[in-house]
PDB file as gemmi writes it, atoms N, CA and C in Angstrom:
CRYST1    1.000    1.000    1.000  90.00  90.00  90.00 P 1                      
ATOM      1  N   MET A   1      -1.796  -0.004   9.426  1.00  0.00           N  
ATOM      2  CA  MET A   1      -1.682  -1.503   9.648  1.00  0.00           C  
ATOM      3  C   MET A   1      -0.332  -1.812   9.227  1.00  0.00           C  
ATOM      4  N   ILE A   2       0.430  -2.603  10.197  1.00  0.00           N  
ATOM      5  CA  ILE A   2       1.760  -3.199   9.965  1.00  0.00           C  
ATOM      6  C   ILE A   2       1.706  -4.607   9.451  1.00  0.00           C  
ATOM      7  N   ARG A   3       2.717  -5.210   9.132  1.00  0.00           N  
ATOM      8  CA  ARG A   3       2.796  -6.459   8.379  1.00  0.00           C  
ATOM      9  C   ARG A   3       2.213  -7.604   9.374  1.00  0.00           C  
ATOM     10  N   SER A   4       2.530  -7.472  10.536  1.00  0.00           N  
ATOM     11  CA  SER A   4       2.131  -8.438  11.564  1.00  0.00           C  
ATOM     12  C   SER A   4       0.482  -8.452  11.783  1.00  0.00           C  
ATOM     13  N   GLU A   5       0.002  -7.131  11.748  1.00  0.00           N  
ATOM     14  CA  GLU A   5      -1.465  -7.035  11.874  1.00  0.00           C  
ATOM     15  C   GLU A   5      -2.284  -7.564  10.613  1.00  0.00           C  
ATOM     16  N   LEU A   6      -1.507  -7.295   9.492  1.00  0.00           N  
ATOM     17  CA  LEU A   6      -2.060  -7.901   8.218  1.00  0.00           C  
ATOM     18  C   LEU A   6      -2.174  -9.550   8.232  1.00  0.00           C  
ATOM     19  N   VAL A   7      -0.983 -10.060   8.781  1.00  0.00           N  
ATOM     20  CA  VAL A   7      -1.011 -11.526   8.896  1.00  0.00           C  
ATOM     21  C   VAL A   7      -2.078 -12.023   9.888  1.00  0.00           C  
ATOM     22  N   ALA A   8      -2.189 -11.279  11.020  1.00  0.00           N  
ATOM     23  CA  ALA A   8      -3.158 -11.804  11.935  1.00  0.00           C  
ATOM     24  C   ALA A   8      -4.594 -11.549  11.485  1.00  0.00           C  
ATOM     25  N   ARG A   9      -4.984 -10.495  10.782  1.00  0.00           N  
ATOM     26  CA  ARG A   9      -6.278 -10.376  10.227  1.00  0.00           C  
ATOM     27  C   ARG A   9      -6.571 -11.337   9.070  1.00  0.00           C  
ATOM     28  N   VAL A  10      -5.613 -11.752   8.251  1.00  0.00           N  
ATOM     29  CA  VAL A  10      -5.879 -12.746   7.177  1.00  0.00           C  
ATOM     30  C   VAL A  10      -6.032 -14.012   7.787  1.00  0.00           C  
ATOM     31  N   ALA A  11      -5.200 -14.411   8.763  1.00  0.00           N  
ATOM     32  CA  ALA A  11      -5.195 -15.601   9.543  1.00  0.00           C  
ATOM     33  C   ALA A  11      -6.676 -15.772  10.250  1.00  0.00           C  
ATOM     34  N   ALA A  12      -7.085 -14.584  10.905  1.00  0.00           N  
ATOM     35  CA  ALA A  12      -8.439 -14.705  11.559  1.00  0.00           C  
ATOM     36  C   ALA A  12      -9.606 -14.885  10.497  1.00  0.00           C  
ATOM     37  N   GLN A  13      -9.549 -14.280   9.446  1.00  0.00           N  
ATOM     38  CA  GLN A  13     -10.463 -14.392   8.415  1.00  0.00           C  
ATOM     39  C   GLN A  13     -10.572 -15.842   7.693  1.00  0.00           C  
ATOM     40  N   ASN A  14      -9.427 -16.534   7.890  1.00  0.00           N  
ATOM     41  CA  ASN A  14      -9.251 -17.983   7.292  1.00  0.00           C  
ATOM     42  C   ASN A  14      -8.726 -18.873   8.279  1.00  0.00           C  
ATOM     43  N   PRO A  15      -9.684 -19.278   9.290  1.00  0.00           N  
ATOM     44  CA  PRO A  15      -9.353 -20.099  10.350  1.00  0.00           C  
ATOM     45  C   PRO A  15      -8.913 -21.542   9.893  1.00  0.00           C  
ATOM     46  N   HIS A  16      -9.099 -21.945   8.695  1.00  0.00           N  
ATOM     47  CA  HIS A  16      -8.618 -23.308   8.184  1.00  0.00           C  
ATOM     48  C   HIS A  16      -6.978 -23.087   7.871  1.00  0.00           C  
ATOM     49  N   LEU A  17      -6.417 -21.930   7.912  1.00  0.00           N  
ATOM     50  CA  LEU A  17      -5.001 -21.751   7.554  1.00  0.00           C  
ATOM     51  C   LEU A  17      -4.230 -21.492   8.796  1.00  0.00           C  
ATOM     52  N   TYR A  18      -2.996 -22.034   8.979  1.00  0.00           N  
ATOM     53  CA  TYR A  18      -2.233 -21.733   9.961  1.00  0.00           C  
ATOM     54  C   TYR A  18      -1.614 -20.344   9.927  1.00  0.00           C  
ATOM     55  N   ALA A  19      -1.335 -19.702  10.964  1.00  0.00           N  
ATOM     56  CA  ALA A  19      -0.736 -18.277  10.930  1.00  0.00           C  
ATOM     57  C   ALA A  19       0.562 -18.393  10.139  1.00  0.00           C  
ATOM     58  N   ARG A  20       1.479 -19.372  10.348  1.00  0.00           N  
ATOM     59  CA  ARG A  20       2.664 -19.406   9.761  1.00  0.00           C  
ATOM     60  C   ARG A  20       2.669 -19.549   8.261  1.00  0.00           C  
ATOM     61  N   ASP A  21       1.569 -20.298   7.751  1.00  0.00           N  
ATOM     62  CA  ASP A  21       1.214 -20.315   6.405  1.00  0.00           C  
ATOM     63  C   ASP A  21       0.896 -19.009   5.635  1.00  0.00           C  
ATOM     64  N   VAL A  22       0.116 -18.289   6.578  1.00  0.00           N  
ATOM     65  CA  VAL A  22      -0.382 -17.004   6.099  1.00  0.00           C  
ATOM     66  C   VAL A  22       0.783 -16.072   6.070  1.00  0.00           C  
ATOM     67  N   GLU A  23       1.582 -16.093   7.080  1.00  0.00           N  
ATOM     68  CA  GLU A  23       2.840 -15.250   7.059  1.00  0.00           C  
ATOM     69  C   GLU A  23       3.655 -15.544   5.845  1.00  0.00           C  
ATOM     70  N   ALA A  24       3.905 -16.845   5.468  1.00  0.00           N  
ATOM     71  CA  ALA A  24       4.722 -17.213   4.420  1.00  0.00           C  
ATOM     72  C   ALA A  24       4.148 -16.767   2.987  1.00  0.00           C  
ATOM     73  N   VAL A  25       2.792 -16.728   2.856  1.00  0.00           N  
ATOM     74  CA  VAL A  25       2.181 -16.289   1.599  1.00  0.00           C  
ATOM     75  C   VAL A  25       2.353 -14.573   1.658  1.00  0.00           C  
ATOM     76  N   VAL A  26       2.085 -14.020   2.683  1.00  0.00           N  
ATOM     77  CA  VAL A  26       2.346 -12.509   2.868  1.00  0.00           C  
ATOM     78  C   VAL A  26       3.622 -12.192   2.334  1.00  0.00           C  
ATOM     79  N   ASP A  27       4.665 -12.869   3.014  1.00  0.00           N  
ATOM     80  CA  ASP A  27       6.014 -12.574   2.724  1.00  0.00           C  
ATOM     81  C   ASP A  27       6.409 -12.813   1.240  1.00  0.00           C  
ATOM     82  N   ALA A  28       5.785 -13.884   0.554  1.00  0.00           N  
ATOM     83  CA  ALA A  28       6.001 -14.258  -0.666  1.00  0.00           C  
ATOM     84  C   ALA A  28       5.457 -13.200  -1.709  1.00  0.00           C  
ATOM     85  N   ILE A  29       4.341 -12.743  -1.304  1.00  0.00           N  
ATOM     86  CA  ILE A  29       3.718 -11.604  -2.254  1.00  0.00           C  
ATOM     87  C   ILE A  29       4.527 -10.395  -2.085  1.00  0.00           C  
ATOM     88  N   LEU A  30       4.886  -9.910  -0.884  1.00  0.00           N  
ATOM     89  CA  LEU A  30       5.690  -8.690  -0.725  1.00  0.00           C  
ATOM     90  C   LEU A  30       7.068  -8.871  -1.377  1.00  0.00           C  
ATOM     91  N   ASP A  31       7.646 -10.121  -1.440  1.00  0.00           N  
ATOM     92  CA  ASP A  31       8.956 -10.374  -2.028  1.00  0.00           C  
ATOM     93  C   ASP A  31       8.877 -10.211  -3.456  1.00  0.00           C  
ATOM     94  N   ARG A  32       7.759 -10.830  -4.120  1.00  0.00           N  
ATOM     95  CA  ARG A  32       7.548 -10.768  -5.550  1.00  0.00           C  
ATOM     96  C   ARG A  32       7.395  -9.252  -5.969  1.00  0.00           C  
ATOM     97  N   ILE A  33       6.599  -8.446  -5.209  1.00  0.00           N  
ATOM     98  CA  ILE A  33       6.485  -6.945  -5.597  1.00  0.00           C  
ATOM     99  C   ILE A  33       7.831  -6.311  -5.463  1.00  0.00           C  
ATOM    100  N   THR A  34       8.598  -6.547  -4.418  1.00  0.00           N  
ATOM    101  CA  THR A  34       9.834  -5.911  -4.338  1.00  0.00           C  
ATOM    102  C   THR A  34      10.774  -6.338  -5.475  1.00  0.00           C  
ATOM    103  N   ASP A  35      10.886  -7.605  -5.869  1.00  0.00           N  
ATOM    104  CA  ASP A  35      11.739  -8.101  -6.859  1.00  0.00           C  
ATOM    105  C   ASP A  35      11.303  -7.445  -8.209  1.00  0.00           C  
ATOM    106  N   ALA A  36      10.095  -7.240  -8.439  1.00  0.00           N  
ATOM    107  CA  ALA A  36       9.434  -6.669  -9.689  1.00  0.00           C  
ATOM    108  C   ALA A  36       9.978  -5.166  -9.685  1.00  0.00           C  
ATOM    109  N   LEU A  37       9.845  -4.481  -8.654  1.00  0.00           N  
ATOM    110  CA  LEU A  37      10.234  -3.096  -8.655  1.00  0.00           C  
ATOM    111  C   LEU A  37      11.697  -2.904  -8.809  1.00  0.00           C  
ATOM    112  N   VAL A  38      12.458  -3.811  -8.104  1.00  0.00           N  
ATOM    113  CA  VAL A  38      14.008  -3.767  -8.297  1.00  0.00           C  
ATOM    114  C   VAL A  38      14.356  -3.967  -9.708  1.00  0.00           C  
ATOM    115  N   ASN A  39      13.573  -4.806 -10.410  1.00  0.00           N  
ATOM    116  CA  ASN A  39      13.928  -5.144 -11.844  1.00  0.00           C  
ATOM    117  C   ASN A  39      13.380  -4.089 -12.816  1.00  0.00           C  
ATOM    118  N   GLY A  40      12.798  -2.985 -12.227  1.00  0.00           N  
ATOM    119  CA  GLY A  40      12.328  -1.896 -13.165  1.00  0.00           C  
ATOM    120  C   GLY A  40      10.927  -2.132 -13.621  1.00  0.00           C  
ATOM    121  N   HIS A  41      10.170  -3.128 -13.137  1.00  0.00           N  
ATOM    122  CA  HIS A  41       8.810  -3.476 -13.551  1.00  0.00           C  
ATOM    123  C   HIS A  41       7.818  -2.590 -12.815  1.00  0.00           C  
ATOM    124  N   ARG A  42       6.660  -2.434 -13.380  1.00  0.00           N  
ATOM    125  CA  ARG A  42       5.450  -1.750 -12.663  1.00  0.00           C  
ATOM    126  C   ARG A  42       4.596  -2.868 -12.156  1.00  0.00           C  
ATOM    127  N   VAL A  43       4.018  -2.753 -10.994  1.00  0.00           N  
ATOM    128  CA  VAL A  43       3.266  -3.811 -10.390  1.00  0.00           C  
ATOM    129  C   VAL A  43       1.854  -3.137 -10.173  1.00  0.00           C  
ATOM    130  N   GLU A  44       0.942  -3.689 -10.777  1.00  0.00           N  
ATOM    131  CA  GLU A  44      -0.557  -3.285 -10.643  1.00  0.00           C  
ATOM    132  C   GLU A  44      -1.292  -4.225 -10.037  1.00  0.00           C  
ATOM    133  N   LEU A  45      -2.051  -3.876  -8.904  1.00  0.00           N  
ATOM    134  CA  LEU A  45      -3.071  -4.646  -8.316  1.00  0.00           C  
ATOM    135  C   LEU A  45      -4.526  -3.940  -8.544  1.00  0.00           C  
ATOM    136  N   ARG A  46      -5.252  -4.556  -9.447  1.00  0.00           N  
ATOM    137  CA  ARG A  46      -6.408  -4.098  -9.902  1.00  0.00           C  
ATOM    138  C   ARG A  46      -7.343  -3.604  -8.765  1.00  0.00           C  
ATOM    139  N   GLY A  47      -7.940  -2.427  -8.682  1.00  0.00           N  
ATOM    140  CA  GLY A  47      -8.728  -2.017  -7.696  1.00  0.00           C  
ATOM    141  C   GLY A  47      -8.037  -1.491  -6.394  1.00  0.00           C  
ATOM    142  N   PHE A  48      -6.807  -1.749  -6.218  1.00  0.00           N  
ATOM    143  CA  PHE A  48      -6.025  -1.327  -5.195  1.00  0.00           C  
ATOM    144  C   PHE A  48      -5.099  -0.149  -5.507  1.00  0.00           C  
ATOM    145  N   GLY A  49      -4.326  -0.458  -6.479  1.00  0.00           N  
ATOM    146  CA  GLY A  49      -3.202   0.639  -7.053  1.00  0.00           C  
ATOM    147  C   GLY A  49      -2.133   0.000  -7.711  1.00  0.00           C  
ATOM    148  N   ALA A  50      -1.220   0.847  -8.049  1.00  0.00           N  
ATOM    149  CA  ALA A  50      -0.011   0.562  -8.897  1.00  0.00           C  
ATOM    150  C   ALA A  50       1.207   1.059  -8.283  1.00  0.00           C  
ATOM    151  N   PHE A  51       2.171   0.194  -8.271  1.00  0.00           N  
ATOM    152  CA  PHE A  51       3.645   0.489  -7.591  1.00  0.00           C  
ATOM    153  C   PHE A  51       4.487   0.733  -8.943  1.00  0.00           C  
ATOM    154  N   SER A  52       5.282   1.640  -8.967  1.00  0.00           N  
ATOM    155  CA  SER A  52       6.139   2.001  -9.913  1.00  0.00           C  
ATOM    156  C   SER A  52       7.457   2.696  -9.359  1.00  0.00           C  
ATOM    157  N   THR A  53       8.488   2.612 -10.080  1.00  0.00           N  
ATOM    158  CA  THR A  53       9.703   3.245  -9.593  1.00  0.00           C  
ATOM    159  C   THR A  53      10.018   4.647 -10.337  1.00  0.00           C  
ATOM    160  N   LYS A  54      10.548   5.610  -9.631  1.00  0.00           N  
ATOM    161  CA  LYS A  54      10.885   6.867 -10.246  1.00  0.00           C  
ATOM    162  C   LYS A  54      12.319   7.300  -9.855  1.00  0.00           C  
ATOM    163  N   GLN A  55      12.966   7.776 -10.818  1.00  0.00           N  
ATOM    164  CA  GLN A  55      14.464   8.248 -10.628  1.00  0.00           C  
ATOM    165  C   GLN A  55      14.302   9.670 -10.288  1.00  0.00           C  
ATOM    166  N   THR A  56      15.018  10.044  -9.249  1.00  0.00           N  
ATOM    167  CA  THR A  56      15.345  11.376  -8.902  1.00  0.00           C  
ATOM    168  C   THR A  56      16.660  11.907  -9.312  1.00  0.00           C  
ATOM    169  N   LYS A  57      16.991  13.037  -9.651  1.00  0.00           N  
ATOM    170  CA  LYS A  57      18.202  13.451 -10.152  1.00  0.00           C  
ATOM    171  C   LYS A  57      18.986  13.928  -8.896  1.00  0.00           C  
ATOM    172  N   ALA A  58      20.350  13.810  -9.054  1.00  0.00           N  
ATOM    173  CA  ALA A  58      21.244  14.455  -8.178  1.00  0.00           C  
ATOM    174  C   ALA A  58      20.902  16.099  -7.994  1.00  0.00           C  
ATOM    175  N   ARG A  59      21.038  16.606  -6.713  1.00  0.00           N  
ATOM    176  CA  ARG A  59      20.807  17.914  -6.672  1.00  0.00           C  
ATOM    177  C   ARG A  59      21.567  18.450  -5.479  1.00  0.00           C  
ATOM    178  N   ASP A  60      21.661  19.777  -5.391  1.00  0.00           N  
ATOM    179  CA  ASP A  60      22.293  20.391  -4.187  1.00  0.00           C  
ATOM    180  C   ASP A  60      21.142  20.807  -3.266  1.00  0.00           C  
ATOM    181  N   GLY A  61      21.465  20.350  -2.160  1.00  0.00           N  
ATOM    182  CA  GLY A  61      20.452  20.643  -0.891  1.00  0.00           C  
ATOM    183  C   GLY A  61      20.981  21.545  -0.006  1.00  0.00           C  
ATOM    184  N   ARG A  62      20.284  21.678   1.057  1.00  0.00           N  
ATOM    185  CA  ARG A  62      20.770  22.620   2.211  1.00  0.00           C  
ATOM    186  C   ARG A  62      20.422  22.080   3.519  1.00  0.00           C  
ATOM    187  N   ASN A  63      21.382  22.012   4.433  1.00  0.00           N  
ATOM    188  CA  ASN A  63      21.212  21.638   5.707  1.00  0.00           C  
ATOM    189  C   ASN A  63      20.393  22.778   6.384  1.00  0.00           C  
ATOM    190  N   PRO A  64      19.140  22.454   6.981  1.00  0.00           N  
ATOM    191  CA  PRO A  64      18.179  23.438   7.489  1.00  0.00           C  
ATOM    192  C   PRO A  64      18.788  24.018   8.741  1.00  0.00           C  
ATOM    193  N   ARG A  65      19.629  23.339   9.537  1.00  0.00           N  
ATOM    194  CA  ARG A  65      20.114  23.709  10.679  1.00  0.00           C  
ATOM    195  C   ARG A  65      21.331  24.754  10.558  1.00  0.00           C  
ATOM    196  N   SER A  66      22.233  24.289   9.759  1.00  0.00           N  
ATOM    197  CA  SER A  66      23.428  25.130   9.650  1.00  0.00           C  
ATOM    198  C   SER A  66      23.448  26.115   8.317  1.00  0.00           C  
ATOM    199  N   GLY A  67      22.616  25.577   7.360  1.00  0.00           N  
ATOM    200  CA  GLY A  67      22.511  26.263   6.114  1.00  0.00           C  
ATOM    201  C   GLY A  67      23.593  25.961   5.128  1.00  0.00           C  
ATOM    202  N   ALA A  68      24.410  25.043   5.433  1.00  0.00           N  
ATOM    203  CA  ALA A  68      25.475  24.499   4.657  1.00  0.00           C  
ATOM    204  C   ALA A  68      24.890  23.737   3.359  1.00  0.00           C  
ATOM    205  N   HIS A  69      25.516  24.002   2.271  1.00  0.00           N  
ATOM    206  CA  HIS A  69      25.132  23.300   1.172  1.00  0.00           C  
ATOM    207  C   HIS A  69      25.579  21.787   1.139  1.00  0.00           C  
ATOM    208  N   VAL A  70      24.632  20.834   0.696  1.00  0.00           N  
ATOM    209  CA  VAL A  70      24.995  19.315   0.745  1.00  0.00           C  
ATOM    210  C   VAL A  70      24.568  18.761  -0.530  1.00  0.00           C  
ATOM    211  N   ALA A  71      25.519  17.947  -1.111  1.00  0.00           N  
ATOM    212  CA  ALA A  71      25.190  17.203  -2.268  1.00  0.00           C  
ATOM    213  C   ALA A  71      24.278  16.056  -2.014  1.00  0.00           C  
ATOM    214  N   VAL A  72      23.037  16.046  -2.698  1.00  0.00           N  
ATOM    215  CA  VAL A  72      22.118  14.966  -2.571  1.00  0.00           C  
ATOM    216  C   VAL A  72      22.180  14.099  -3.752  1.00  0.00           C  
ATOM    217  N   PRO A  73      22.580  12.789  -3.529  1.00  0.00           N  
ATOM    218  CA  PRO A  73      22.760  11.878  -4.771  1.00  0.00           C  
ATOM    219  C   PRO A  73      21.507  11.606  -5.389  1.00  0.00           C  
ATOM    220  N   ALA A  74      21.550  11.023  -6.510  1.00  0.00           N  
ATOM    221  CA  ALA A  74      20.494  10.547  -7.416  1.00  0.00           C  
ATOM    222  C   ALA A  74      19.969   9.218  -6.670  1.00  0.00           C  
ATOM    223  N   ARG A  75      18.673   8.961  -6.756  1.00  0.00           N  
ATOM    224  CA  ARG A  75      18.083   7.808  -6.166  1.00  0.00           C  
ATOM    225  C   ARG A  75      16.900   7.350  -6.834  1.00  0.00           C  
ATOM    226  N   THR A  76      16.591   6.097  -6.588  1.00  0.00           N  
ATOM    227  CA  THR A  76      15.249   5.541  -7.008  1.00  0.00           C  
ATOM    228  C   THR A  76      14.310   5.424  -5.937  1.00  0.00           C  
ATOM    229  N   THR A  77      13.132   6.009  -6.165  1.00  0.00           N  
ATOM    230  CA  THR A  77      12.032   5.839  -5.142  1.00  0.00           C  
ATOM    231  C   THR A  77      10.936   5.025  -5.656  1.00  0.00           C  
ATOM    232  N   VAL A  78       9.969   4.490  -4.813  1.00  0.00           N  
ATOM    233  CA  VAL A  78       8.833   3.944  -5.108  1.00  0.00           C  
ATOM    234  C   VAL A  78       7.669   4.868  -5.206  1.00  0.00           C  
ATOM    235  N   ASN A  79       6.845   4.785  -6.188  1.00  0.00           N  
ATOM    236  CA  ASN A  79       5.712   5.752  -6.302  1.00  0.00           C  
ATOM    237  C   ASN A  79       4.402   4.717  -6.372  1.00  0.00           C  
ATOM    238  N   PHE A  80       3.479   5.232  -5.573  1.00  0.00           N  
ATOM    239  CA  PHE A  80       2.191   4.427  -5.475  1.00  0.00           C  
ATOM    240  C   PHE A  80       1.037   5.188  -5.939  1.00  0.00           C  
ATOM    241  N   THR A  81       0.356   4.774  -7.028  1.00  0.00           N  
ATOM    242  CA  THR A  81      -0.747   5.514  -7.557  1.00  0.00           C  
ATOM    243  C   THR A  81      -2.150   4.604  -7.077  1.00  0.00           C  
ATOM    244  N   ARG A  82      -3.123   5.177  -6.368  1.00  0.00           N  
ATOM    245  CA  ARG A  82      -4.183   4.431  -5.948  1.00  0.00           C  
ATOM    246  C   ARG A  82      -5.043   4.152  -7.262  1.00  0.00           C  
ATOM    247  N   GLY A  83      -5.747   2.887  -6.991  1.00  0.00           N  
ATOM    248  CA  GLY A  83      -6.597   2.520  -8.072  1.00  0.00           C  
ATOM    249  C   GLY A  83      -8.102   3.228  -7.873  1.00  0.00           C  
ATOM    250  N   LYS A  84      -8.949   3.168  -8.791  1.00  0.00           N  
ATOM    251  CA  LYS A  84     -10.158   3.761  -8.865  1.00  0.00           C  
ATOM    252  C   LYS A  84     -11.127   3.210  -7.649  1.00  0.00           C  
ATOM    253  N   LEU A  85     -11.035   1.925  -7.464  1.00  0.00           N  
ATOM    254  CA  LEU A  85     -11.962   1.436  -6.344  1.00  0.00           C  
ATOM    255  C   LEU A  85     -11.472   1.948  -5.058  1.00  0.00           C  
ATOM    256  N   MET A  86     -10.242   2.019  -4.832  1.00  0.00           N  
ATOM    257  CA  MET A  86      -9.783   2.602  -3.532  1.00  0.00           C  
ATOM    258  C   MET A  86     -10.133   4.068  -3.479  1.00  0.00           C  
ATOM    259  N   ARG A  87     -10.053   4.904  -4.523  1.00  0.00           N  
ATOM    260  CA  ARG A  87     -10.312   6.295  -4.560  1.00  0.00           C  
ATOM    261  C   ARG A  87     -11.809   6.347  -4.160  1.00  0.00           C  
ATOM    262  N   VAL A  88     -12.728   5.603  -4.812  1.00  0.00           N  
ATOM    263  CA  VAL A  88     -14.191   5.661  -4.448  1.00  0.00           C  
ATOM    264  C   VAL A  88     -14.473   5.266  -3.142  1.00  0.00           C  
ATOM    265  N   ARG A  89     -13.851   4.277  -2.534  1.00  0.00           N  
ATOM    266  CA  ARG A  89     -14.072   3.911  -1.168  1.00  0.00           C  
ATOM    267  C   ARG A  89     -13.552   4.957  -0.265  1.00  0.00           C  
ATOM    268  N   LEU A  90     -12.446   5.602  -0.422  1.00  0.00           N  
ATOM    269  CA  LEU A  90     -11.830   6.491   0.413  1.00  0.00           C  
ATOM    270  C   LEU A  90     -12.721   7.735   0.490  1.00  0.00           C  
ATOM    271  N   ASN A  91     -13.312   8.130  -0.603  1.00  0.00           N  
ATOM    272  CA  ASN A  91     -13.996   9.369  -0.681  1.00  0.00           C  
ATOM    273  C   ASN A  91     -15.513   9.338  -0.506  1.00  0.00           C  
ATOM    274  N   ARG A  92     -16.040   8.152  -0.244  1.00  0.00           N  
ATOM    275  CA  ARG A  92     -17.525   8.011  -0.140  1.00  0.00           C  
ATOM    276  C   ARG A  92     -17.857   8.578   1.355  1.00  0.00           C  
ATOM    277  N   PRO A  93     -19.012   9.124   1.526  1.00  0.00           N  
ATOM    278  CA  PRO A  93     -19.338   9.618   2.891  1.00  0.00           C  
ATOM    279  C   PRO A  93     -19.387   8.494   3.927  1.00  0.00           C  
ATOM    280  N   LYS A  94     -18.990   8.830   5.110  1.00  0.00           N  
ATOM    281  CA  LYS A  94     -19.261   7.846   6.171  1.00  0.00           C  
ATOM    282  C   LYS A  94     -20.662   7.755   6.583  1.00  0.00           C  
ATOM    283  N   VAL A  95     -21.140   6.368   6.802  1.00  0.00           N  
ATOM    284  CA  VAL A  95     -22.496   6.072   7.096  1.00  0.00           C  
ATOM    285  C   VAL A  95     -22.565   5.574   8.451  1.00  0.00           C  
ATOM    286  N   GLU A  96     -23.547   5.945   9.196  1.00  0.00           N  
ATOM    287  CA  GLU A  96     -23.631   5.411  10.569  1.00  0.00           C  
ATOM    288  C   GLU A  96     -24.261   4.027  10.353  1.00  0.00           C  
ATOM    289  N   PRO A  97     -23.830   3.034  11.331  1.00  0.00           N  
ATOM    290  CA  PRO A  97     -24.342   1.616  11.192  1.00  0.00           C  
ATOM    291  C   PRO A  97     -25.855   1.547  11.021  1.00  0.00           C  
ATOM    292  N   GLU A  98     -26.572   2.477  11.755  1.00  0.00           N  
ATOM    293  CA  GLU A  98     -28.037   2.298  11.746  1.00  0.00           C  
ATOM    294  C   GLU A  98     -28.592   2.597  10.378  1.00  0.00           C  
ATOM    295  N   GLU A  99     -27.967   3.704   9.833  1.00  0.00           N  
ATOM    296  CA  GLU A  99     -28.424   4.134   8.449  1.00  0.00           C  
ATOM    297  C   GLU A  99     -28.084   3.007   7.342  1.00  0.00           C  
ATOM    298  N   GLU A 100     -26.896   2.404   7.591  1.00  0.00           N  
ATOM    299  CA  GLU A 100     -26.505   1.449   6.584  1.00  0.00           C  
ATOM    300  C   GLU A 100     -27.527   0.155   6.826  1.00  0.00           C  
ATOM    301  N   ALA A 101     -27.973  -0.229   7.943  1.00  0.00           N  
ATOM    302  CA  ALA A 101     -28.852  -1.250   8.088  1.00  0.00           C  
ATOM    303  C   ALA A 101     -30.238  -0.926   7.572  1.00  0.00           C  
ATOM    304  N   GLU A 102     -30.680   0.358   7.764  1.00  0.00           N  
ATOM    305  CA  GLU A 102     -31.968   0.751   7.084  1.00  0.00           C  
ATOM    306  C   GLU A 102     -31.887   0.655   5.528  1.00  0.00           C  
ATOM    307  N   ARG A 103     -30.808   1.171   5.003  1.00  0.00           N  
ATOM    308  CA  ARG A 103     -30.564   1.011   3.652  1.00  0.00           C  
ATOM    309  C   ARG A 103     -30.626  -0.275   3.000  1.00  0.00           C  
ATOM    310  N   LEU A 104     -29.999  -1.305   3.800  1.00  0.00           N  
ATOM    311  CA  LEU A 104     -29.991  -2.632   3.371  1.00  0.00           C  
ATOM    312  C   LEU A 104     -31.290  -3.226   3.486  1.00  0.00           C  
ATOM    313  N   LEU A 105     -32.164  -2.907   4.433  1.00  0.00           N  
ATOM    314  CA  LEU A 105     -33.439  -3.392   4.722  1.00  0.00           C  
ATOM    315  C   LEU A 105     -34.356  -2.943   3.522  1.00  0.00           C  
ATOM    316  N   ARG A 106     -34.191  -1.615   3.205  1.00  0.00           N  
ATOM    317  CA  ARG A 106     -35.006  -1.138   2.124  1.00  0.00           C  
ATOM    318  C   ARG A 106     -34.747  -1.693   0.740  1.00  0.00           C  
ATOM    319  N   ALA A 107     -33.466  -2.105   0.638  1.00  0.00           N  
ATOM    320  CA  ALA A 107     -32.993  -2.700  -0.786  1.00  0.00           C  
ATOM    321  C   ALA A 107     -33.507  -4.121  -0.804  1.00  0.00           C  
ATOM    322  N   SER A 108     -33.866  -4.799   0.397  1.00  0.00           N  
ATOM    323  CA  SER A 108     -34.345  -6.159   0.072  1.00  0.00           C  
ATOM    324  C   SER A 108     -35.733  -6.382  -0.330  1.00  0.00           C  
TER     325      SER A 108                                                      
END                                                                             
């Protein structure tokens, strides 16, 4: 899913909101996450996951085409660790719609 699809889905689920307002909210959330990471903070969204930064050291690499040695500089990367709820939802078995309907009827 790309950012515009996220905005469209949130706007569709909330017809009382204008799409431009939803886009402004999504942009604000992403900007706050980015600002926190730039400032070295960890961002945790319960049930979804946590974003943190990781420093990689400078190293000597190799150009795969020519085999020449290349200096790779140190850099900061973003690390994402999925939350427990996401892990459970991703790893549960897929259920056919008919089976899900039967399960829900039995539960009632």
